[in-house]
C-alpha positions as CSV (number, residue, x, y, z in Angstrom):
1,X,104.1,-78.5,104.4
2,X,106.1,-80.7,102.1
3,X,108.7,-80.9,104.9
4,X,106.4,-82.9,107.1
5,X,106.3,-86.6,107.0
6,X,103.4,-88.3,105.3
7,X,101.9,-89.4,108.6
8,X,101.4,-85.7,109.4
9,X,99.8,-85.0,106.1
10,X,97.1,-87.5,106.7
11,X,96.5,-86.4,110.3
12,X,96.2,-82.8,108.9
13,X,93.9,-84.1,106.2
14,X,91.7,-85.7,108.9
15,X,91.6,-82.4,110.8
16,X,90.6,-80.6,107.7
17,X,87.8,-83.1,107.2
18,X,86.6,-82.3,110.7
19,X,86.6,-78.6,109.9
20,X,84.6,-79.3,106.7
21,X,82.2,-81.5,108.7
22,X,81.6,-78.9,111.4
23,X,81.4,-76.0,108.9
24,X,78.9,-77.8,106.7
25,X,76.7,-78.7,109.7
26,X,76.8,-75.1,111.0
27,X,76.2,-73.7,107.5
28,X,73.0,-75.8,107.1
29,X,71.8,-74.8,110.6
30,X,72.6,-71.1,110.2
31,X,71.3,-70.8,106.7
32,X,74.5,-69.6,105.0
33,X,77.0,-68.6,107.7
34,X,80.2,-70.4,108.6
35,X,82.1,-71.4,111.7
36,X,85.5,-72.1,110.0
37,X,85.4,-70.3,106.6
38,X,86.0,-66.7,107.7
39,X,86.5,-65.5,104.1
40,X,82.9,-66.4,103.5
41,X,81.8,-64.7,106.7
42,X,83.8,-61.6,105.8
43,X,81.8,-61.4,102.6
44,X,78.6,-61.9,104.5
45,X,79.7,-59.1,106.9
46,X,80.3,-56.7,104.0
47,X,77.0,-57.5,102.3
48,X,75.2,-57.2,105.6
49,X,76.7,-53.8,106.3
50,X,75.4,-52.7,102.9
51,X,71.9,-54.0,103.6
52,X,70.8,-56.4,106.4
53,X,72.5,-55.4,109.6
54,X,71.3,-58.5,111.5
55,X,73.3,-60.6,109.0
56,X,76.4,-58.4,109.5
57,X,76.0,-58.9,113.3
58,X,76.0,-62.7,112.9
59,X,79.0,-62.7,110.6
60,X,80.9,-60.3,112.8
61,X,80.3,-62.3,115.9
62,X,81.4,-65.5,114.2
63,X,84.6,-63.8,113.0
64,X,85.4,-62.4,116.4
65,X,84.8,-65.7,118.1
66,X,87.0,-67.6,115.6
67,X,89.8,-65.1,116.1
68,X,89.6,-65.5,119.8
69,X,89.8,-69.2,119.4
70,X,93.0,-68.8,117.3
71,X,94.5,-66.6,120.0
72,X,93.6,-69.0,122.9
73,X,94.8,-72.0,120.9
74,X,98.1,-70.4,120.1
75,X,98.6,-69.7,123.8
76,X,98.4,-73.4,124.8
77,X,101.9,-74.7,125.3
78,X,103.2,-77.8,123.6
79,X,103.9,-80.9,125.6
80,X,107.5,-80.9,124.3
81,X,109.3,-78.2,122.3
82,X,110.3,-80.6,119.6
83,X,106.8,-81.9,118.9
84,X,105.5,-81.1,115.5
85,X,101.9,-80.9,116.4
86,X,100.2,-79.8,119.6
87,X,98.1,-82.6,121.1
88,X,97.0,-80.3,124.0
89,X,95.3,-78.0,121.5
90,X,93.5,-80.9,119.9
91,X,92.3,-82.3,123.3
92,X,91.0,-78.8,124.0
93,X,89.2,-78.7,120.6
94,X,87.7,-82.2,121.2
95,X,86.4,-80.9,124.6
96,X,84.9,-77.8,123.0
97,X,83.1,-79.8,120.3
98,X,81.7,-82.2,122.9
99,X,80.4,-79.3,124.9
100,X,78.9,-77.8,121.8
101,X,77.2,-81.0,121.0
102,X,75.8,-81.2,124.5
103,X,74.6,-77.6,124.5
104,X,73.1,-78.0,121.0
105,X,71.2,-81.1,122.0
106,X,69.8,-79.1,124.9
107,X,68.5,-76.3,122.7
108,X,71.2,-73.8,123.5
109,X,72.0,-73.1,119.9
110,X,73.7,-69.7,120.2
111,X,76.2,-71.0,122.8
112,X,76.8,-74.2,120.7
113,X,77.5,-72.3,117.5
114,X,79.8,-69.9,119.4
115,X,81.8,-72.9,120.7
116,X,82.0,-74.4,117.2
117,X,83.6,-71.2,115.8
118,X,85.9,-70.9,118.8
119,X,87.0,-74.6,118.4
120,X,87.6,-74.2,114.7
121,X,89.8,-71.2,115.4
122,X,91.8,-73.1,118.1
123,X,92.3,-76.0,115.8
124,X,94.5,-73.9,113.5
125,X,97.1,-73.7,116.3
126,X,97.8,-77.5,116.0
127,X,100.7,-77.1,113.6
128,X,102.8,-74.0,114.3
129,X,106.4,-73.1,113.6
130,X,108.1,-70.0,115.1
131,X,104.7,-68.7,116.2
132,X,103.2,-69.0,112.7
133,X,100.6,-71.4,111.4
134,X,102.5,-73.9,109.2
135,X,99.5,-76.0,108.1
136,X,96.2,-74.1,107.8
137,X,93.4,-76.6,108.6
138,X,90.2,-74.7,108.2
139,X,90.8,-72.5,105.1
140,X,91.3,-73.8,101.6
141,X,91.9,-70.8,99.3
142,X,95.6,-70.6,100.3
143,X,95.8,-74.4,100.1
144,X,94.5,-74.4,96.6
145,X,96.8,-71.7,95.6
146,X,99.8,-73.7,96.9
147,X,98.4,-76.8,95.2
148,X,98.4,-75.0,91.9
149,X,101.8,-73.5,92.4
150,X,103.4,-76.9,93.3
151,X,101.6,-78.6,90.5
152,X,102.9,-76.1,88.0
153,X,106.4,-76.5,89.4
154,X,106.2,-80.3,89.2
155,X,105.0,-80.2,85.6
156,X,107.9,-77.8,84.7
157,X,110.4,-80.0,86.5
158,X,111.2,-77.1,88.8
159,X,110.0,-78.6,92.0
160,X,109.4,-81.9,93.8
161,X,107.3,-84.3,91.6
162,X,104.7,-84.8,94.3
163,X,105.1,-81.5,96.2
164,X,101.4,-80.8,95.4
165,X,100.1,-83.9,97.1
166,X,99.8,-82.6,100.7
167,X,97.7,-79.7,99.6
168,X,95.4,-82.0,97.7
169,X,95.0,-84.2,100.8
170,X,93.9,-81.2,102.8
171,X,91.4,-80.1,100.2
172,X,89.9,-83.5,99.7
173,X,89.7,-83.9,103.4
174,X,87.7,-80.7,103.7
175,X,85.4,-81.7,100.8
176,X,84.7,-85.1,102.2
177,X,84.1,-83.8,105.7
178,X,81.7,-81.2,104.3
179,X,79.6,-83.8,102.5
180,X,79.5,-86.0,105.7
181,X,78.7,-83.0,107.9
182,X,75.8,-81.8,105.9
183,X,74.4,-85.3,105.6
184,X,74.8,-86.0,109.3
185,X,73.2,-82.7,110.3
186,X,70.2,-83.3,108.1
187,X,69.9,-86.8,109.6
188,X,70.5,-86.2,113.4
189,X,70.8,-82.4,113.9
190,X,73.3,-81.1,116.4
191,X,74.0,-84.7,117.5
192,X,76.3,-84.8,114.5
193,X,78.8,-82.7,116.4
194,X,79.5,-85.7,118.7
195,X,80.9,-87.4,115.6
196,X,83.3,-84.5,115.1
197,X,84.4,-84.6,118.7
198,X,85.1,-88.3,118.5
199,X,87.1,-87.8,115.3
200,X,89.3,-85.1,116.9
201,X,89.9,-87.3,119.9
202,X,91.0,-90.2,117.6
203,X,93.2,-87.9,115.6
204,X,94.8,-86.6,118.8
205,X,95.7,-90.1,119.8
206,X,97.1,-90.7,116.4
207,X,99.2,-87.5,116.5
208,X,100.5,-88.5,120.0
209,X,101.6,-91.9,118.7
210,X,103.5,-90.3,115.8
211,X,105.2,-87.8,118.1
212,X,106.2,-90.6,120.4
213,X,107.6,-92.6,117.5
214,X,109.6,-89.6,116.4
215,X,111.1,-89.2,119.9
216,X,112.0,-93.0,120.1
């Protein structure tokens, strides 16, 4: 990620904040399940299979829906081959979140939660290189590992002095988004997802401007 310009770091950090926001809101609503943190759901699946099968079913369904979202997001073509980020993916994510907010407000909770997991999977296709995710936006374990590695290299003088900074931006974005998402859900329920949809739309416009400047 250190090869990306700083403007991309902060857009990615904003998208991580959205993932944290949506995940925290869903976590509170579902009582302990996630729509973007699939490591947590994998643990819940394993624990459920050892005991409460209904919990395993919820976790398994969320994992499958998330993976489907990744697959669909990765199939959406870029506007231009030389674009770093995929604004078409982000418009798709914004639309999914808006639909989830609409359905959640109408009491269609299962459909709304499914769309949230699908959207969070698709969001990970925003930054891809050679068919591989180059910036993971919804999972932080790998980000924290890279943060630790780059920090160690910087201290030892074996790497870029601030090579750790992009990973810190991603993690702080996720953390801030989670705080805001939990608080917003407790205040206004599924209406909080409208905030996430608006944030993704704003970040999509920002990414589009950066891409246009790069082509100028």
